[in-house]
Backbone as CSV, one residue per row, in Angstrom:
resi,resn,N_x,N_y,N_z,CA_x,CA_y,CA_z,C_x,C_y,C_z
1,MET,68.943,97.712,65.667,68.146,96.691,66.338,66.750,96.600,65.757
2,CYS,66.238,97.699,65.219,64.918,97.662,64.577,64.934,96.731,63.371
3,CYS,66.067,96.711,62.646,66.172,95.842,61.472,66.537,94.417,61.867
4,ALA,67.419,94.252,62.886,67.878,92.921,63.268,66.798,92.141,64.008
5,ALA,65.956,92.837,64.737,64.880,92.168,65.494,63.566,92.866,65.190
6,SER,63.148,92.745,63.932,61.921,93.439,63.505,60.683,92.916,64.217
7,GLU,60.737,91.652,64.669,59.562,91.098,65.349,59.322,91.751,66.702
8,LYS,60.320,92.457,67.260,60.165,93.135,68.558,59.423,94.468,68.425
9,ARG,59.264,94.944,67.161,58.585,96.222,66.905,59.261,97.378,67.641
10,LEU,60.574,97.404,67.564,61.305,98.446,68.264,61.129,99.814,67.627
11,TYR,60.726,99.839,66.359,60.506,101.124,65.701,59.310,101.859,66.291
12,SER,58.499,101.141,67.054,57.353,101.758,67.737,57.478,101.442,69.223
13,PRO,58.076,102.325,70.000,58.329,102.032,71.413,57.078,101.643,72.194
14,SER,55.934,102.200,71.825,54.705,101.884,72.568,54.277,100.439,72.380
15,GLN,54.704,99.800,71.262,54.342,98.418,71.000,55.467,97.437,71.345
16,ALA,56.616,97.951,71.761,57.754,97.093,72.086,57.538,96.421,73.445
17,PRO,58.193,95.285,73.702,58.094,94.631,75.015,58.559,95.569,76.138
18,GLU,58.103,95.282,77.365,58.420,96.155,78.495,59.923,96.231,78.765
19,ALA,60.629,95.119,78.586,62.075,95.130,78.819,62.779,96.097,77.868
20,TRP,62.350,96.097,76.606,62.963,97.005,75.638,62.544,98.449,75.901
21,GLN,61.336,98.651,76.383,60.922,100.004,76.744,61.779,100.551,77.894
22,LEU,62.073,99.680,78.882,62.929,100.099,79.984,64.347,100.401,79.502
23,PHE,64.847,99.572,78.592,66.177,99.804,78.041,66.232,101.132,77.293
24,LEU,65.205,101.430,76.526,65.153,102.691,75.784,65.076,103.884,76.739
25,LEU,64.295,103.721,77.804,64.170,104.804,78.779,65.513,105.109,79.444
26,LEU,66.222,104.049,79.828,67.538,104.259,80.433,68.531,104.847,79.433
27,ALA,68.487,104.400,78.198,69.399,104.887,77.181,69.214,106.372,76.905
28,VAL,68.016,106.870,77.122,67.750,108.287,76.902,67.946,109.088,78.182
29,THR,67.557,108.509,79.324,67.593,109.248,80.593,69.009,109.490,81.085
30,LEU,69.848,108.439,81.084,71.196,108.581,81.636,72.031,109.628,80.899
31,PRO,72.108,109.613,79.575,72.859,110.689,78.905,72.251,112.069,79.144
32,SER,70.917,112.124,79.259,70.279,113.424,79.499,70.662,113.969,80.872
33,VAL,70.597,113.090,81.880,70.973,113.526,83.226,72.444,113.943,83.266
34,ALA,73.306,113.176,82.600,74.729,113.525,82.575,74.954,114.866,81.883
35,SER,74.237,115.117,80.822,74.389,116.387,80.109,73.921,117.561,80.960
36,ILE,72.809,117.368,81.669,72.308,118.436,82.540,73.292,118.706,83.675
37,LEU,73.871,117.638,84.241,74.826,117.805,85.334,76.075,118.533,84.861
38,ILE,76.579,118.161,83.688,77.758,118.826,83.141,77.465,120.292,82.861
39,TYR,76.266,120.563,82.348,75.883,121.956,82.084,75.824,122.753,83.389
40,TYR,75.300,122.152,84.447,75.234,122.829,85.747,76.635,123.100,86.291
41,TRP,77.536,122.111,86.167,78.902,122.316,86.639,79.625,123.418,85.864
42,SER,79.333,123.571,84.595,80.052,124.523,83.746,79.614,125.965,83.946
43,GLN,78.561,126.194,84.712,78.080,127.550,84.922,79.097,128.372,85.703
44,ASP,79.194,129.651,85.346,80.069,130.605,86.036,81.503,130.090,86.091
45,GLN,82.004,129.674,84.931,83.384,129.202,84.786,83.675,127.997,85.699
46,TRP,82.769,127.036,85.685,82.906,125.773,86.415,82.970,125.963,87.940
47,THR,82.374,127.015,88.433,82.385,127.264,89.871,81.607,126.211,90.645
48,CYS,80.616,125.600,90.015,79.775,124.616,90.698,80.360,123.213,90.688
49,HIS,81.470,123.005,89.997,82.084,121.683,89.957,82.585,121.297,91.351
50,PRO,82.449,120.016,91.771,82.897,119.613,93.112,84.359,119.953,93.396
51,LEU,85.235,119.775,92.408,86.641,120.102,92.624,86.830,121.603,92.794
52,ALA,86.104,122.388,92.007,86.203,123.840,92.149,85.699,124.291,93.512
53,ARG,84.656,123.652,94.008,84.156,123.989,95.343,85.188,123.662,96.415
54,THR,85.890,122.530,96.250,86.921,122.164,97.217,88.057,123.168,97.211
55,LEU,88.499,123.571,96.030,89.589,124.531,95.936,89.166,125.912,96.412
56,ALA,87.891,126.246,96.229,87.405,127.563,96.651,87.499,127.754,98.159
57,LEU,87.549,126.650,98.924,87.669,126.762,100.375,88.995,127.403,100.788
58,TYR,89.998,127.334,99.904,91.318,127.871,100.221,91.611,129.169,99.475
59,ALA,90.646,129.675,98.739,90.858,130.887,97.960,90.761,132.125,98.845
60,LEU,91.564,133.124,98.537,91.500,134.398,99.228,90.248,135.160,98.798
61,PRO,89.795,136.109,99.608,88.549,136.830,99.260,88.598,137.507,97.900
62,GLN,89.739,138.034,97.499,89.817,138.753,96.236,90.151,137.859,95.046
63,SER,90.286,136.558,95.271,90.591,135.625,94.186,89.585,134.480,94.183
64,GLY,89.705,133.603,93.225,88.794,132.471,93.109,89.535,131.151,93.137
65,TRP,88.808,130.080,92.816,89.408,128.757,92.867,90.488,128.597,91.805
66,GLN,90.425,129.406,90.730,91.440,129.296,89.687,92.827,129.630,90.208
67,ALA,92.918,130.586,91.150,94.218,130.938,91.709,94.790,129.783,92.537
68,VAL,93.913,129.077,93.256,94.364,127.922,94.021,94.819,126.816,93.078
69,ALA,94.068,126.594,92.007,94.448,125.579,91.028,95.786,125.909,90.380
70,ALA,96.022,127.185,90.100,97.298,127.585,89.504,98.449,127.344,90.476
71,SER,98.217,127.603,91.770,99.260,127.349,92.768,99.579,125.868,92.860
72,ILE,98.554,125.017,92.842,98.772,123.571,92.901,99.504,123.086,91.655
73,ASN,99.113,123.598,90.482,99.778,123.192,89.244,101.259,123.566,89.252
74,THR,101.559,124.756,89.775,102.958,125.198,89.825,103.794,124.288,90.711
75,GLU,103.266,123.959,91.897,104.018,123.105,92.814,104.079,121.663,92.313
76,PHE,103.042,121.220,91.608,103.029,119.840,91.108,104.113,119.624,90.053
77,ARG,104.449,120.654,89.319,105.460,120.527,88.262,106.876,120.444,88.810
78,ARG,107.054,120.749,90.085,108.384,120.702,90.671,108.827,119.253,90.882
79,ILE,110.107,119.008,90.754,110.623,117.646,90.832,110.774,117.177,92.285
80,ASP,110.677,118.098,93.245,110.898,117.716,94.634,109.621,117.324,95.361
81,LYS,108.523,117.159,94.660,107.277,116.751,95.307,107.355,115.281,95.709
82,PHE,106.539,114.905,96.674,106.437,113.506,97.101,105.203,112.906,96.440
83,ALA,105.378,111.809,95.739,104.268,111.165,95.029,104.414,109.662,95.159
84,THR,103.323,109.006,95.482,103.324,107.560,95.625,101.904,107.048,95.434
85,GLY,101.767,105.731,95.394,100.446,105.129,95.280,100.125,104.669,93.872
86,VAL,99.097,103.838,93.789,98.635,103.328,92.501,97.828,104.403,91.793
87,PRO,97.609,104.282,90.476,96.872,105.330,89.758,95.481,105.617,90.324
88,GLY,94.818,104.637,90.912,93.468,104.863,91.444,93.434,105.485,92.815
89,ALA,94.590,105.628,93.470,94.656,106.240,94.799,96.027,106.880,94.963
90,ARG,96.262,107.915,94.207,97.566,108.574,94.173,97.686,109.568,95.318
91,VAL,98.830,109.568,95.998,99.105,110.500,97.090,100.211,111.438,96.640
92,ILE,99.939,112.741,96.729,100.890,113.756,96.283,101.023,114.803,97.382
93,VAL,102.254,115.096,97.768,102.530,116.109,98.788,103.518,117.108,98.197
94,THR,103.111,118.365,98.150,103.981,119.438,97.686,104.380,120.302,98.877
95,ASP,105.000,121.435,98.607,105.438,122.310,99.691,104.270,122.870,100.495
96,THR,103.094,122.971,99.874,101.945,123.594,100.538,100.764,122.665,100.686
97,TRP,100.635,121.643,99.826,99.405,120.878,99.741,99.631,119.395,100.005
98,VAL,98.584,118.779,100.541,98.507,117.328,100.692,97.293,116.880,99.898
99,MET,97.502,116.021,98.912,96.416,115.637,98.012,96.333,114.121,97.869
100,LYS,95.114,113.666,97.701,94.850,112.268,97.382,93.938,112.249,96.159
101,VAL,94.436,111.666,95.088,93.710,111.650,93.822,93.186,110.245,93.585
102,THR,91.870,110.087,93.646,91.234,108.799,93.372,90.568,108.844,92.005
103,THR,89.890,107.776,91.667,89.282,107.691,90.346,88.200,108.745,90.151
104,TYR,87.406,109.022,91.182,86.264,109.918,91.036,86.334,111.153,91.928
105,ARG,87.423,111.334,92.675,87.460,112.463,93.587,88.901,112.875,93.867
106,VAL,89.046,114.172,94.173,90.350,114.717,94.551,90.206,115.340,95.941
107,HIS,90.972,114.817,96.901,90.995,115.369,98.254,92.182,116.318,98.358
108,VAL,91.932,117.504,98.874,92.971,118.523,98.986,92.964,119.095,100.394
109,ALA,94.147,119.244,100.965,94.288,119.868,102.279,95.571,120.683,102.285
110,GLN,95.559,121.772,103.036,96.722,122.642,103.131,97.605,122.179,104.283
111,GLN,98.896,122.109,104.033,99.817,121.550,105.034,99.730,122.262,106.378
112,GLN,99.631,123.568,106.364,99.666,124.322,107.613,98.420,124.114,108.467
113,ASP,97.376,123.494,107.890,96.119,123.323,108.615,95.816,121.878,108.982
114,VAL,96.709,120.944,108.691,96.367,119.533,108.844,97.047,118.920,110.056
115,HIS,96.405,117.871,110.568,96.964,117.007,111.597,96.988,115.592,111.019
116,LEU,98.131,114.953,111.047,98.285,113.624,110.470,98.549,112.614,111.562
117,THR,97.852,111.479,111.477,97.983,110.430,112.480,98.047,109.077,111.786
118,VAL,99.049,108.284,112.131,99.130,106.912,111.630,98.145,106.071,112.444
119,THR,97.088,105.631,111.800,96.022,104.914,112.500,96.112,103.407,112.368
120,GLU,96.830,102.916,111.357,96.853,101.462,111.132,98.085,101.078,110.339
121,SER,98.582,99.885,110.605,99.673,99.318,109.810,99.343,97.866,109.516
122,ARG,99.534,97.481,108.279,99.247,96.106,107.856,100.496,95.496,107.260
123,GLN,100.785,94.288,107.699,101.954,93.562,107.219,101.519,92.534,106.185
124,HIS,102.126,92.582,105.007,101.842,91.628,103.940,103.126,90.844,103.634
125,GLU,102.967,89.548,103.470,104.130,88.695,103.257,104.837,88.986,101.949
126,LEU,104.081,89.323,100.908,104.674,89.592,99.601,104.095,90.877,99.048
127,SER,104.939,91.682,98.431,104.476,92.897,97.778,104.216,92.601,96.309
128,PRO,103.385,93.418,95.626,103.124,93.172,94.201,104.360,93.324,93.328
129,ASP,105.350,94.094,93.785,106.514,94.376,92.949,107.694,93.454,93.195
130,SER,107.713,92.761,94.338,108.857,91.895,94.648,108.400,90.768,95.549
131,ASN,109.327,89.880,95.853,109.032,88.746,96.725,109.375,89.044,98.179
132,LEU,109.272,90.294,98.561,109.641,90.711,99.901,108.408,91.126,100.689
133,PRO,108.465,91.019,102.010,107.336,91.492,102.818,107.223,93.004,102.738
134,VAL,106.030,93.512,102.935,105.794,94.948,102.844,104.836,95.357,103.958
135,GLN,105.050,96.523,104.511,104.165,97.078,105.526,103.496,98.315,104.959
136,LEU,102.170,98.322,104.987,101.392,99.445,104.479,100.829,100.230,105.646
137,LEU,101.021,101.537,105.610,100.556,102.428,106.669,99.336,103.203,106.201
138,THR,98.384,103.378,107.095,97.213,104.210,106.839,97.332,105.461,107.691
139,ILE,97.340,106.621,107.040,97.499,107.903,107.724,96.236,108.718,107.522
140,CYS,95.655,109.161,108.614,94.442,109.985,108.567,94.850,111.457,108.512
141,VAL,94.328,112.166,107.515,94.616,113.584,107.325,93.378,114.377,107.735
142,VAL,93.506,115.155,108.786,92.392,115.943,109.318,92.757,117.408,109.244
143,SER,91.894,118.192,108.595,92.136,119.622,108.475,91.530,120.366,109.657
144,ALA,92.155,121.487,110.010,91.613,122.318,111.081,90.316,122.996,110.663
145,SER,90.085,123.088,109.367,88.845,123.694,108.879,87.729,122.657,108.883
146,PRO,86.611,122.916,109.540,85.521,121.922,109.587,84.864,121.680,108.238
147,SER,85.053,122.572,107.287,84.440,122.397,105.974,85.213,121.425,105.095
148,VAL,86.424,121.044,105.505,87.231,120.097,104.734,87.094,118.719,105.371
149,GLN,86.619,117.767,104.601,86.397,116.422,105.118,87.730,115.684,105.311
150,PRO,87.866,114.937,106.413,89.090,114.134,106.603,89.186,113.046,105.535
151,PHE,90.403,112.607,105.264,90.612,111.518,104.312,91.843,110.736,104.734
152,ASP,91.930,109.498,104.253,93.032,108.600,104.579,93.957,108.441,103.385
153,ILE,95.242,108.347,103.652,96.221,108.038,102.619,96.961,106.783,103.039
154,ARG,97.385,105.986,102.065,98.109,104.742,102.331,99.429,104.778,101.578
155,LEU,100.476,104.299,102.239,101.783,104.247,101.619,102.621,103.157,102.255
156,ASN,103.681,102.807,101.562,104.623,101.811,102.050,105.436,102.407,103.194
157,SER,105.728,101.593,104.192,106.479,102.097,105.342,107.877,102.563,104.962
158,THR,108.441,102.020,103.875,109.770,102.454,103.442,109.750,103.881,102.895
159,GLU,108.553,104.399,102.566,108.422,105.763,102.062,108.054,106.740,103.172
160,TYR,107.900,106.235,104.396,107.455,107.072,105.510,108.461,108.184,105.815
161,GLY,109.739,107.853,105.803,110.761,108.853,106.087,110.765,109.980,105.067
162,GLU,110.608,109.624,103.790,110.572,110.644,102.743,109.354,111.548,102.900
163,LEU,108.222,110.953,103.307,107.019,111.760,103.538,107.227,112.738,104.690
164,CYS,107.846,112.279,105.769,108.082,113.154,106.923,108.983,114.330,106.553
165,GLU,109.941,114.100,105.674,110.825,115.188,105.258,110.075,116.247,104.463
166,LYS,109.045,115.839,103.745,108.290,116.787,102.919,107.243,117.541,103.724
167,LEU,106.767,116.965,104.805,105.720,117.596,105.608,106.321,118.584,106.594
168,ARG,105.558,119.621,106.867,105.972,120.601,107.875,105.511,120.181,109.270
169,ALA,104.353,119.590,109.334,103.797,119.171,110.621,104.246,117.754,110.944
170,PRO,104.432,117.426,112.223,104.816,116.055,112.598,103.648,115.088,112.428
171,ILE,103.984,113.822,112.261,102.976,112.783,112.132,102.890,112.030,113.452
172,ARG,101.713,111.991,114.019,101.507,111.250,115.259,101.198,109.796,114.939
173,SER,101.509,108.912,115.865,101.258,107.482,115.679,100.381,106.963,116.800
174,ALA,99.464,106.075,116.462,98.654,105.420,117.478,99.551,104.536,118.343
175,ALA,99.086,104.265,119.544,99.923,103.540,120.504,100.273,102.136,120.034
176,ASN,99.408,101.504,119.257,99.621,100.113,118.863,100.247,99.969,117.479
177,VAL,100.740,101.047,116.893,101.296,101.004,115.540,102.819,101.028,115.619
178,VAL,103.454,100.024,115.006,104.912,99.950,114.914,105.288,100.128,113.450
179,ILE,106.149,101.095,113.188,106.504,101.432,111.813,107.905,100.913,111.509
180,HIS,108.011,100.111,110.445,109.302,99.621,109.965,109.693,100.474,108.762
181,GLN,110.666,101.355,108.968,110.980,102.314,107.923,112.043,101.814,106.943
182,SER,112.691,100.706,107.230,113.751,100.230,106.355,113.508,98.780,105.964
183,LEU,114.193,98.374,104.915,114.109,96.989,104.469,114.682,96.044,105.514
184,GLY,115.705,96.505,106.246,116.283,95.680,107.297,115.299,95.378,108.414
185,ASP,114.485,96.370,108.791,113.473,96.144,109.822,112.462,95.093,109.378
186,LEU,112.038,95.202,108.114,111.077,94.224,107.596,111.694,92.826,107.551
187,PHE,112.966,92.747,107.181,113.615,91.437,107.107,113.736,90.816,108.488
188,LEU,114.090,91.610,109.498,114.231,91.068,110.848,112.915,90.506,111.360
189,GLU,111.807,91.169,111.038,110.515,90.653,111.485,110.180,89.348,110.772
190,THR,110.447,89.295,109.472,110.203,88.063,108.723,111.143,86.958,109.182
191,PHE,112.399,87.293,109.448,113.382,86.323,109.936,112.906,85.691,111.246
192,ALA,112.420,86.529,112.169,111.951,86.018,113.454,110.734,85.118,113.294
193,SER,109.809,85.499,112.402,108.605,84.678,112.211,108.943,83.320,111.607
194,LEU,109.956,83.268,110.734,110.348,81.991,110.125,111.086,81.112,111.127
195,VAL,111.917,81.709,111.968,112.653,80.931,112.957,111.706,80.318,113.990
196,GLU,110.614,80.994,114.290,109.671,80.493,115.294,109.054,79.153,114.906
197,VAL,108.931,78.890,113.604,108.327,77.636,113.159,109.363,76.529,112.984
198,ASN,110.633,76.852,113.131,111.670,75.819,113.052,111.664,74.969,114.325
199,PRO,112.204,73.759,114.244,112.277,72.920,115.459,113.101,73.601,116.543
200,ALA,112.687,73.451,117.782,113.405,74.060,118.910,114.587,73.186,119.313
201,TYR,115.589,73.799,119.926,116.778,73.095,120.403,116.731,73.056,121.928
202,SER,116.851,71.852,122.470,116.810,71.679,123.923,118.218,71.798,124.496
203,VAL,118.409,72.751,125.368,119.717,72.967,125.976,119.928,71.945,127.096
204,PRO,121.087,71.292,127.154,121.353,70.348,128.254,121.247,71.043,129.609
205,SER,120.809,70.301,130.590,120.618,70.881,131.921,121.922,71.368,132.533
206,SER,123.022,70.802,132.081,124.318,71.202,132.639,124.878,72.462,131.991
207,GLN,124.236,72.920,130.929,124.743,74.082,130.206,123.922,75.320,130.557
208,GLU,124.571,76.390,130.908,123.897,77.631,131.278,124.035,78.639,130.142
209,LEU,122.931,79.254,129.793,122.950,80.230,128.710,123.598,81.522,129.190
210,GLU,124.514,82.022,128.362,125.205,83.264,128.682,124.583,84.419,127.909
211,ALA,125.084,85.611,128.168,124.588,86.789,127.452,125.021,86.729,125.996
212,CYS,124.167,87.280,125.133,124.472,87.328,123.694,125.764,88.103,123.483
213,ILE,126.706,87.523,122.735,127.986,88.190,122.521,127.878,89.309,121.501
214,GLY,126.702,89.444,120.866,126.514,90.528,119.902,126.078,91.823,120.554
215,CYS,125.095,91.757,121.444,124.557,92.955,122.085,124.844,93.017,123.574
216,MET,125.122,91.874,124.192,125.384,91.796,125.632,124.227,92.345,126.465
217,GLN,123.026,92.356,125.880,121.862,92.888,126.570,120.878,91.799,126.980
218,THR,120.770,90.765,126.179,119.851,89.670,126.462,120.608,88.353,126.428
219,ARG,119.949,87.306,126.901,120.581,85.976,126.886,120.541,85.394,125.472
220,ALA,121.490,84.525,125.207,121.509,83.820,123.929,120.228,83.012,123.778
221,SER,119.646,83.035,122.606,118.336,82.402,122.422,118.236,81.539,121.176
222,VAL,119.298,81.417,120.385,119.241,80.598,119.178,120.480,79.717,119.098
223,LYS,120.310,78.589,118.408,121.396,77.626,118.160,121.308,77.190,116.714
224,LEU,122.443,77.102,116.036,122.484,76.668,114.647,122.547,75.148,114.590
225,VAL,121.489,74.559,114.075,121.400,73.104,113.928,120.925,72.818,112.514
226,LYS,121.657,71.997,111.781,121.284,71.712,110.405,120.026,70.865,110.375
227,THR,118.912,71.491,109.976,117.624,70.799,109.872,117.032,70.892,108.475
228,CYS,117.674,71.664,107.587,117.100,71.847,106.246,117.227,70.587,105.405
229,GLN,118.325,69.823,105.590,118.566,68.596,104.829,119.300,67.599,105.725
230,GLU,119.585,66.450,105.154,120.371,65.448,105.875,121.774,65.984,106.146
231,PRO,122.453,65.480,107.170,123.751,66.039,107.564,124.770,66.136,106.448
232,ALA,124.826,65.155,105.547,125.865,65.157,104.511,125.348,65.644,103.164
233,VAL,124.197,66.270,103.128,123.577,66.690,101.872,123.468,68.211,101.855
234,GLY,123.720,68.801,100.656,123.516,70.232,100.483,124.713,71.070,100.884
235,GLU,124.550,72.392,100.753,125.619,73.333,101.034,125.725,73.679,102.515
236,CYS,124.638,73.533,103.255,124.670,73.886,104.677,125.530,72.886,105.454
237,GLN,126.141,73.377,106.535,127.033,72.564,107.348,126.566,72.564,108.803
238,GLN,126.960,71.542,109.522,126.598,71.459,110.929,127.489,72.395,111.758
239,CYS,126.860,73.200,112.599,127.588,74.108,113.483,127.648,73.484,114.883
240,TYR,128.833,73.458,115.479,129.019,72.842,116.796,129.211,73.891,117.903
241,CYS,128.945,75.139,117.583,129.072,76.192,118.592,127.914,76.107,119.581
242,ARG,128.169,76.482,120.807,127.097,76.540,121.793,126.243,77.786,121.525
243,PRO,125.049,77.874,122.073,124.215,79.079,121.867,124.920,80.326,122.401
244,MET,125.201,81.272,121.520,125.914,82.482,121.926,125.259,83.757,121.397
245,TRP,124.187,83.615,120.612,123.587,84.784,119.971,122.093,84.834,120.268
246,CYS,121.560,86.045,120.357,120.108,86.204,120.472,119.521,86.229,119.063
247,LEU,118.208,86.129,118.987,117.547,86.047,117.684,117.753,87.324,116.876
248,THR,117.679,88.479,117.525,117.823,89.745,116.803,119.227,89.907,116.229
249,CYS,120.232,89.616,117.026,121.607,89.759,116.537,121.913,88.764,115.430
250,MET,121.391,87.545,115.534,121.594,86.568,114.475,120.928,87.035,113.187
251,GLY,119.718,87.629,113.326,119.047,88.164,112.144,119.821,89.310,111.518
252,LYS,120.389,90.185,112.346,121.189,91.291,111.819,122.445,90.773,111.132
253,TRP,123.069,89.735,111.699,124.237,89.139,111.054,123.850,88.535,109.708
254,PHE,122.739,87.835,109.674,122.274,87.224,108.428,122.039,88.299,107.370
255,ALA,121.398,89.413,107.763,121.104,90.482,106.805,122.370,91.195,106.348
256,SER,123.360,91.308,107.228,124.590,92.023,106.869,125.404,91.294,105.818
257,ARG,125.179,90.003,105.656,125.923,89.210,104.687,125.235,89.134,103.324
258,GLN,124.143,89.891,103.141,123.374,89.821,101.906,123.769,90.932,100.941
259,ASP,123.393,90.726,99.689,123.621,91.726,98.647,122.500,92.761,98.703
260,PRO,122.783,94.028,99.025,121.709,95.032,99.119,120.952,95.235,97.816
261,GLN,121.591,94.893,96.686,120.936,95.070,95.397,120.046,93.895,95.007
262,ARG,120.090,92.814,95.792,119.283,91.630,95.493,118.474,91.208,96.717
263,PRO,117.574,92.038,97.207,116.823,91.662,98.416,115.889,90.478,98.206
264,ASP,115.569,90.161,96.956,114.681,89.032,96.699,115.358,87.690,96.970
265,THR,116.686,87.672,97.156,117.411,86.422,97.409,117.759,86.235,98.880
266,TRP,117.411,87.182,99.722,117.852,87.131,101.119,117.340,85.897,101.850
267,LEU,116.057,85.617,101.727,115.462,84.536,102.512,115.996,83.164,102.109
268,ALA,116.401,83.004,100.873,116.861,81.691,100.396,118.375,81.552,100.419
269,SER,119.085,82.539,100.921,120.550,82.508,100.867,121.142,81.753,102.060
270,ARG,122.449,81.521,102.002,123.200,80.852,103.068,124.367,81.748,103.469
271,VAL,124.639,81.813,104.756,125.714,82.659,105.271,126.556,81.842,106.237
272,PRO,127.782,82.267,106.506,128.624,81.537,107.469,128.263,81.887,108.907
273,CYS,128.464,80.939,109.779,128.267,81.177,111.211,129.215,82.289,111.656
274,PRO,128.764,83.233,112.447,129.656,84.330,112.866,130.832,83.873,113.717
275,THR,130.808,82.643,114.218,131.893,82.161,115.083,132.784,81.143,114.383
276,CYS,132.160,80.057,113.857,132.965,78.978,113.271,132.949,78.970,111.747
277,ARG,132.144,79.818,111.131,132.068,79.954,109.672,131.390,78.797,108.963
278,ALA,130.699,77.941,109.688,129.912,76.892,109.032,128.709,77.536,108.354
279,ARG,128.448,77.174,107.117,127.367,77.802,106.356,126.011,77.273,106.834
280,PHE,125.030,78.162,106.896,123.690,77.785,107.337,122.662,78.644,106.617
281,CYS,121.406,78.203,106.650,120.288,78.959,106.094,119.290,79.242,107.217
282,ILE,118.198,79.919,106.887,117.219,80.289,107.913,116.598,79.049,108.553
283,LEU,116.464,77.978,107.795,115.864,76.753,108.335,116.725,76.109,109.413
284,ASP,118.001,76.506,109.501,118.920,75.917,110.473,118.987,76.720,111.776
285,VAL,118.278,77.829,111.853,118.289,78.662,113.061,117.169,78.189,113.985
286,CYS,117.524,77.659,115.139,116.551,77.092,116.068,116.563,77.859,117.378
287,THR,115.406,78.107,117.916,115.311,78.741,119.230,115.630,77.715,120.303
288,VAL,116.209,78.187,121.390,116.587,77.278,122.473,115.506,77.281,123.549
289,ARG,115.422,76.176,124.246,114.449,76.072,125.339,115.031,75.234,126.469
């Protein structure tokens, strides 16, 4: 820069403009501070490093943080560990440890000392990996040791069962949190939300709704009416059956007719009516009133 912008007099910092003096000061100060910090962390075999301090909380009196690190490394190499999350917020659970690895920090807690609580669940219409809805759970990990700071982990609800199998302690749930652990649960919720926006079907006053023939627990609440296209257009057919199914049972029937290996096609597929076999899609499922 001294040669490219000789008029700035960069070869003499005292004569350079104030902006360039500030740039030079930062260029020298930041690497110096980083070098001093690294030197401080490296003292006494990296004992002062933040990660070493965290691991030292679990070290026995006659050992150091290196023994804890060796134990974590041994368990991490095992194929039966639970691991999930994006690279910037990785969640790893081994036989002894619960860890969250972020870009700038590693949270570590010992399984026997932690209390886990599902504090929040968020429903997203589409996941980054597929065209299916996804539920993300937030779990708060609190250690019995006051010196270990609590931290949150996030995972897909479909991985919740696998996490519970790996943990020794039970996971508590907040009163307002509903966990959908399977793809079928997520589909039923999406199925119900889509049916709610379809046109409603008015039941004649002379017709009385009977119990759902699928579960026999609730009254029939849906009727198949072709509303996706004109009556003589498309693959869907008009169903002339009276309302005999509740919304949940109809959703379960719809899901049972799908290809488990192609969940991305479920919402756009067509299935036969469970009674008369007339083909219908989700747009043809109407709530009764």
